[in-house]
C-alpha positions in Angstrom: 72.7 93.8 89.4 75.5 96.0 87.9 78.8 94.2 87.4 81.0 93.9 90.5 84.0 96.1 90.7 87.5 95.4 91.9 89.4 96.3 95.1 93.1 96.5 94.3 96.0 96.7 96.7 98.5 99.5 96.1 101.1 99.3 98.9 99.4 100.4 102.1 96.6 102.1 100.1 93.8 100.7 98.0 91.9 101.6 94.8 88.5 100.5 93.5 87.9 100.1 89.8 84.8 99.5 87.7 83.9 98.9 84.1 80.2 99.4 83.1 78.5 99.5 79.8 75.7 102.1 79.6 73.1 102.3 76.9 73.4 106.1 76.4 76.0 107.6 74.1 79.2 109.3 75.6 77.8 112.8 75.2 74.8 112.0 77.3 76.8 110.2 80.0 79.3 113.1 80.1 76.4 115.5 80.7 75.2 113.3 83.6 78.7 113.6 85.1 79.2 117.3 84.7 75.9 119.2 84.4 74.7 120.1 87.9 71.0 119.4 87.1 72.0 115.9 85.8 74.5 115.2 88.5 71.7 115.7 91.1 69.7 112.9 89.6 72.2 110.2 90.7 74.8 111.4 93.2 74.1 114.8 94.8 74.1 118.6 94.5 77.1 119.9 92.6 78.5 123.4 93.0 81.5 124.6 91.0 83.8 127.6 91.0 86.5 127.6 88.4 88.2 124.2 88.7 86.9 123.6 92.3 83.8 121.7 93.1 81.7 120.8 96.2 79.4 117.7 96.1 76.6 117.5 98.7 75.0 114.1 99.1 71.3 113.8 99.6 71.4 111.9 102.9 70.6 114.2 105.8 73.7 115.0 107.8 76.0 113.5 105.2 79.3 115.4 105.0 80.3 117.0 101.7 83.0 116.0 99.3 85.2 118.6 97.7 88.1 118.7 95.2 89.6 120.1 92.1 89.3 119.2 88.4 92.7 117.9 87.2 91.8 116.8 83.7 88.7 117.6 81.6 88.5 116.2 78.1 84.8 116.6 77.2 82.9 113.3 76.5 86.0 111.2 77.1 87.9 111.7 80.4 87.5 113.4 83.7 90.0 113.4 86.6 89.3 115.1 90.0 90.7 115.1 93.4 88.4 113.8 96.1 88.4 114.8 99.8 85.7 113.5 102.0 85.4 114.3 105.7 88.8 113.7 107.5 90.0 111.1 104.9 93.3 111.6 103.1 92.7 113.1 99.6 92.1 110.6 96.8 91.6 110.8 93.1 88.8 109.7 90.8 89.3 109.1 87.1 86.4 108.4 84.7 87.0 107.4 81.1 84.2 107.1 78.6 84.6 105.0 75.4 82.0 104.7 72.6 80.6 101.1 72.7 78.2 100.5 69.8 75.3 102.9 70.4 76.2 103.2 74.1 79.2 103.9 76.3 81.8 101.9 78.2 82.5 103.6 81.4 85.8 103.0 83.4 86.0 104.5 86.9 89.0 104.3 89.2 89.1 105.8 92.7 92.7 105.8 93.8 94.6 106.4 97.1 92.0 105.1 99.4 92.6 104.1 103.0 92.7 100.4 103.6 89.5 98.8 105.0 87.5 101.8 104.1 88.1 101.0 100.4 85.4 98.3 100.7 82.9 100.9 101.6 83.9 103.0 98.6 83.5 99.9 96.4 80.0 99.3 97.6 79.2 103.0 97.4 80.4 103.4 93.8 78.6 100.1 92.9 75.3 101.5 94.1 75.9 105.0 92.5 76.8 103.5 89.1 73.5 101.5 89.2 71.7 104.8 89.9 73.6 106.5 87.1 72.5 103.8 84.6 68.9 104.6 85.6 69.5 108.3 85.3 70.7 108.0 81.7 67.6 105.9 80.9 69.1 102.4 80.9 68.6 100.9 84.4 70.3 97.7 85.4 68.0 94.7 85.8 68.3 94.2 89.5 70.0 97.2 91.3 71.4 96.4 94.8 71.8 99.0 97.6 75.0 99.7 99.4 74.2 97.4 102.4 73.6 94.4 100.2 76.9 94.6 98.3 79.2 95.8 101.1 80.0 92.3 102.3 81.1 91.3 98.8 83.5 94.2 98.7 84.8 93.5 102.2 85.6 89.9 101.0 87.3 91.3 97.8 89.6 93.5 99.9 90.3 90.7 102.4 91.3 88.4 99.6 93.7 91.0 98.3 95.8 91.0 101.5 95.1 87.4 102.6 97.8 85.7 104.7 98.8 82.1 104.5 97.7 79.1 106.6 99.8 75.9 106.8 98.4 72.9 108.6 100.8 70.3 110.0 100.8 67.6 112.7 101.0 70.2 115.5 98.2 72.3 114.2 97.8 75.4 112.0 100.5 78.0 111.4 99.3 81.5 110.4 101.3 84.3 108.8 99.6 87.7 108.1 101.7 90.4 106.4 100.4 93.9 105.9 101.9 97.2 104.8 100.5 99.9 107.2 100.2 103.5 106.3 102.2 104.8 109.3 105.8 105.1 110.5 107.4 102.3 112.5 107.4 104.2 115.8 103.7 105.0 115.4 102.8 101.3 114.8 105.0 100.3 117.8 103.0 102.7 120.0 99.8 100.9 119.1 101.4 97.9 120.9 102.8 99.7 123.9 100.1 102.3 125.0 97.2 100.8 126.9 94.5 103.0 125.4 95.7 102.2 121.8 96.1 98.5 122.4 92.5 98.3 123.7 91.2 99.9 120.6 92.4 97.2 118.1 93.0 94.1 120.2 90.7 93.4 123.1 89.7 95.3 126.3 92.7 95.3 128.6 92.1 93.9 132.1 95.7 93.7 133.3 98.5 96.0 132.1 102.1 95.8 133.2 103.0 99.5 132.9 101.5 102.9 133.8 98.2 103.4 132.1 99.1 106.9 130.8 102.7 106.2 129.8 104.3 104.1 127.0 105.0 100.6 128.2 108.5 99.2 127.7 107.9 95.5 127.3 110.3 93.1 129.1 110.4 89.3 129.0 108.1 87.7 131.6 105.6 90.6 131.6 101.9 89.9 130.8 99.0 91.7 129.3 95.6 90.2 130.1 92.7 90.8 127.7 88.9 90.1 128.1 87.8 87.7 125.3 84.1 86.6 125.2 85.2 83.3 123.7 87.6 82.5 126.5 86.4 82.4 130.2 88.9 84.4 132.2 90.3 86.1 129.2 93.6 85.6 127.3 97.1 86.6 128.0 100.1 87.9 126.1 103.2 86.9 128.0 106.3 88.6 126.6 109.1 86.2 125.5 111.4 88.5 123.5 111.6 92.2 122.7 113.6 94.3 120.2 112.0 97.7 120.5 110.1 98.8 117.3 111.5 95.7 115.5 110.2 92.5 117.1 107.8 91.4 119.8 107.4 87.7 120.7 104.6 86.7 123.0 102.9 83.5 124.2 99.2 83.7 123.6 96.8 81.5 125.6 94.1 81.4 128.3 95.0 83.8 131.2 94.5 81.0 133.8 96.7 78.5 132.0 100.4 78.0 131.3 100.2 76.5 127.8 99.8 78.7 124.8 100.9 79.5 121.3 103.9 81.6 120.3 103.1 84.7 118.3 105.8 86.9 116.8 105.2 90.5 115.5 107.9 92.0 113.4 108.1 95.6 112.2 110.0 97.0 109.3 110.1 100.5 108.0 109.6 100.7 104.2 109.6 104.4 103.1 106.7 106.1 104.8 105.0 102.8 105.5 105.6 99.9 107.9 105.5 96.2 107.1 103.9 94.3 109.9 104.2 90.5 110.0 102.2 88.4 112.4 103.4 84.9 112.8 101.4 82.5 114.9 103.2 79.2 115.5 101.5 75.8 115.2 98.3 75.8 117.2 95.8 72.9 117.6 92.1 73.3 117.2 90.4 74.8 120.3 86.9 75.1 121.6 85.5 78.6 121.1 82.2 80.4 120.3 80.5 77.1 120.8 82.4 75.1 118.2 85.8 73.7 117.3 88.0 76.4 115.8 91.1 75.9 113.6 93.4 77.5 111.1 90.7 79.5 109.2 89.4 80.9 112.4 92.9 81.9 113.7 93.8 83.5 110.4 90.6 85.4 110.1 91.1 86.5 113.7 94.5 88.0 113.1 93.5 89.4 109.7 90.5 91.2 111.3 92.7 92.5 114.2 95.2 93.9 111.7 92.3 95.5 109.9 91.3 97.1 113.2 94.9 98.3 113.7 94.9 99.7 110.2 91.8 101.7 111.0 93.2 103.0 114.3 96.3 104.2 112.5 94.3 106.0 109.8 92.0 107.7 112.3 88.9 106.6 110.4 85.7 105.2 111.9 85.9 101.5 112.9 83.6 99.2 111.1 81.8 96.5 113.1 84.4 93.9 114.1 82.2 91.0 113.1 82.0 92.4 109.6 85.8 92.3 109.3 86.1 88.9 110.8 83.3 87.4 108.6 84.8 88.8 105.4 88.2 87.4 106.3 86.8 84.0 107.4 84.9 83.7 104.1 88.3 84.0 102.4 90.3 81.6 104.6 87.6 79.0 104.8 87.1 78.9 101.0 88.5 75.8 99.1 92.2 76.1 98.8 94.1 78.0 101.4 95.0 81.6 100.5 98.6 82.7 100.2 100.3 86.0 100.8 99.2 88.6 98.2 101.7 90.6 96.3 99.8 93.1 94.1 
């Protein structure tokens, strides 16, 4: 299998980076990157007009990618813009360096939306394996997109992992995330029923009008359906500072006890820092087993992932994929701490 790449955190955005050694010389690799007949052998049909390009992938129904060439230094460096479907524009840079009789290839895809970056990591991983074959030096055991995607999801989850602290009263979880949206837009994802239901759980009881923004007040409740909790779970409002702080008590809808969860919102330029703080919570029964700190952390991590996707307008990955990737990080030996990349 080709060498695993990296998923790097850049504020609210991500980038994926690869280094591969190919057996072909730089001139041959360059031709595979720029000559339409050669490009078609590993990625798709390439059309060019001046410094503009359109790339059509071979999968039926797959949308096209288009962009503009920013830098072209033959046999050594290529930089292009990359716009795919409704995604925000990104940038791909490829640098070729002579390496013995072969080539060391460095690829960086910048300015990717969070969560979706893992899919780009898996996609480029597979394509670079195919490129190696196209220049006559195939990797020993190439792996398709679906096989490596879970590994890239775990890499991205590790880059934004929160912290879990275990004490006598249970596990405390803190998940901090820069979101690619303004503070008022993030707040609306907590106060409009149709938006809340798209990243938390299905809403079965809502304290406000369904089609109007909710103005939370202490004592009000939201009830959610949760397959792991008979009767669902509740968020009971404890404290509100609009667009800045929301404190709730989270627990079974049919009970009085629960765990305090505090959400804080802070505008940072065009982005918003969201911090989720779940107070000490003992282990509970759920999904047929005892669940503790790693489960709670993975749950909030995956929910913030879902919120991230909602705010970006991208397609939501399967929820279990996000949770499993996060759980693999939080359940690994040694608890993760807040990342600052």
